[in-house]
N, C-alpha and C positions, 0 to 999 in steps of 0.2 A: 714827623714833618714830611710833607710831600717832597720827593726827591728833586722836583723841578724848581723848588723855592729855596733861595739862598737865605740863611739866617741873617737877620738884620740887627742893628743896634738901635734900641728904642728907649726914649725917655718918657716916663709917665709922671705927670705932675699931679699930685694928690693921691694918697693911698687910702681913700675912703671906699665906699661900697662899690663904686664903679672902677676906680683906679687900681685898687689892690687886686681885684678879681682879674682885670685886664692884664696887669703886670704878671700875675702868677700864671695865667693861661699862656701868655706869650713866652715866658721863660720856660714853661713846661714843654713847649713845642720847639725849643731850640734857639730862640732869640736871646740876645744879650739885652737885659733890661736894667735901666737905672731908674729907680723910683724915688721921688722926693715929696716931702710933705712938711708943713710948718708945725705939725703936731708931733712932738718928740715921742709920744707913746706909740703912735702908729709906726714910725720909723724903727724904734728900738724893738718893737714886737716882731716886725718882719726880719730884722737882723738876727733875732734869736730863733728864727724859724717858726714863729707863731703867728696866727692870724690876729689882727688887731680887733676883730669883732667876729661874731658868729655868722657864718654862711656855710651851708652844707658843702663839704668837700674842700673848702678853701684851706683849712689847716694842713691837710694832706698835700695839697699843691705847693703851699709855701714851704713846707718841710722838704718836699721833693727837690726843690731848686734852691739850695742854700746860697747865701750871698758870697761873692768872691772877695769882697773887701768892704771896709767901712770908710 
């Protein structure tokens, strides 16, 4: 993360193709991210450190930034 940017707390609504990638990238750059989705499969996948769908590199990012709580 750029040393001139303060980490933020961010909420991402929807952990689909756009939301999950966005949340993982923001978390990997030091932001605190809260992700929410009405699909229990997506939420439980992310909480286990797994990507809920295939996107190149996403599983690694999700694993890199484990959840702090459920």
